[in-house]
N, C-alpha and C positions, 0 to 999 in steps of 0.2 A: 081561577076561571079565565078563559080566553074569549075575547070578542073577535070575530073574523068579519072583514068587510071586503067585498069584491064587486067591482063594476065593469069587468071585462066583457061580459055578455049583457045580462040585465043588471039588476041590483040585488045582491044577496048578502044577508047578515045573519050571524048566529052566535050563540054563546054556548061553550062547552065547559063542563066542570073538570076537576083534576083527574077523574076517571075516564074522561073522554065522552061522557054522556051529553047529549044535546039538551040544554035547559030551555032554549028558546031559539026559534029560527023564523025568518021572514024573507020573502023574495018577491020580485016582480020580473017578468021576462022582457019588459019594454026596453029595447036597446038604446032609447033616446031620452028617457025621462029620469035619468039618475039624479039630477039636482033637485027635482021636484019631490022625490020620494025618500032620499037617503036619510034625512033627518028623522022623518016619521018612523021608518023601519028601524033605525038605531034606537030610538026612544022606546019602541015596542019590545025590543029584546034585552035592553040593558038591565043588568042586575047589580046589586051591591057586591063588591068583592072582586071585580075584574082586575086581573094583575098584568095582563098583556093584551096587545092588539095585533092581530095578524092582518096584514094588508095584501090583497091580491095584486100582483105587479104586472099582470098581463101575460101574454100578448093581448092587445085590444086597441080600440080606437083612442086617439089622443085625449079628447075631452072626457070620455067616459072614465078612463083610467085615472085621470087627474082628479076627478070629483071624488072617487072612492078613496084614493090615497090621501087626499087632503082631509077628508072626513076622518079617516083612521088616525092620521097624524094629529089632527086637532083634538080628537077624543083623548089620545094618549098624552098629549101635552097638558091638557086640562087636568088630567089625573096624575101626572108625573110618572107615567109607566112607559114601558118599552114597546116599540113597534117592531114586529118580526115580518120582514118582507118575504113573500113566497110567490113563485110563479103560479099563475092561475091554473095552468094545465096540470099541475101536480094534484090539485083538488079533484079534477075530472078523473084522473088516473086512480086516485085513492078511492073515489066513489065506485069506480068499476071494480077495483080489487075487493072492496067491502061487499059488493054484490056477487062475488065469486068468480070474477074473470081470471083466467089463467093465460099464460103465454104472453106474447107481445101485445101491448095496448097502444093503439094509435089514437091520439087525441086530435080531433079536427075541429077548429072553430072558424067562423066566418071572419075574414080579414077585410071584407068589402072590396070594391073594385074588381070583382070577379076573381078574387084570390082567397086562399084559405091559409090559416096558420096550422102547422102540423108539428106535433111532438110525438116521440115514441118512447114508451116505458116497457120494462120487462121485469115483472116481479117487484120485490122489495129488497132494500139493502139491509145491512146488519142493524140499522137503527129503525127499521120498520117504515122507511120512507120509500115511495115509489122510485125505482131505479131508472133514471133517465138515460136512454141509450142513443137518442137522436134529439138534440136540442131543437127548440122551436125555430121554424123557418117558414118562409112563404112559398106557396106553389100556386099555379093557375088552377082555378076551380074547374073541375070536369065532372060535375054531377055527384060529387061525394056528399054523403050525409054529414051534416055538421051538428055539433053539440050546441044546444040552445039554452041550457040551464046549467048552473053550477051550484054545487052544494057548499054553502059557507061552513057547514059543520065539518065537511071533509077538509076544507082549507084550514080550519082551526086545528084539526087532528094532525095534519102535516106540520103546521107551525109548532104545535106542542112537541112533536117528536124531534123536530130540528132544534128547538130550544133545549130539550133534555139532553140531546147529543152535543150541544155546543156548536152546532153547524149553522152556516149562513147559506141559504139556498138562492138568494138573489141580492143584487145591489139595491141601494136606496132609490135608484132611478127606475122608472117604469120600463118595461120590456116592449119597446117599439120595434117592429120588424121592417119598417120603411122610414125613409127620411121625411121630415115635414114638408108640406107643400109650400110653406112660406119661405121666401129667400130674401136676403138683404138686397135693397135696391142698388142698382149700379149708379155710376156717375150721371148727373143730369145731361140730357142731350143738348148739344149746341144748336142754337136757333139763330137764324138771320144771315146777314151779309156774307 
């Protein structure tokens, strides 16, 4: 069984079994309340026998991603199981494919600051994983419709397929598309004489 945790949009968690069936899922679309709900949502879906945790790695806002990734890692550490990092846009593409989408799938999520995060997929590869043809990048928002929810079950499915194929779809670091606002302070200013 695989537990999936994603906080790139709202907060979404799910558990799937070895056959890919969703055993439990819970989510909230609030893009700011991750810390307040993540523990309760994970407790709601957790089942005995979880063998892996899939962590949604973004793109997404700094704080939101950190909360979900930290929760996934803490759960895995407590159980002595592996974390499988998966870019969150893969889950949105997988859900579209599961709903019968064909041809290129453009995944668009809100990146804030009047920008969007965009990835393009086209079908699936030999391992059944959405084929990424244009990696996530930022663009100025120009009225595009953005995805506001993410299926943690679809994220778990992508993670399970990557695990079965022995593939790594993301690094252990979150996928941030812009540099942080915080910078190291410069030397103190000289004052006086």
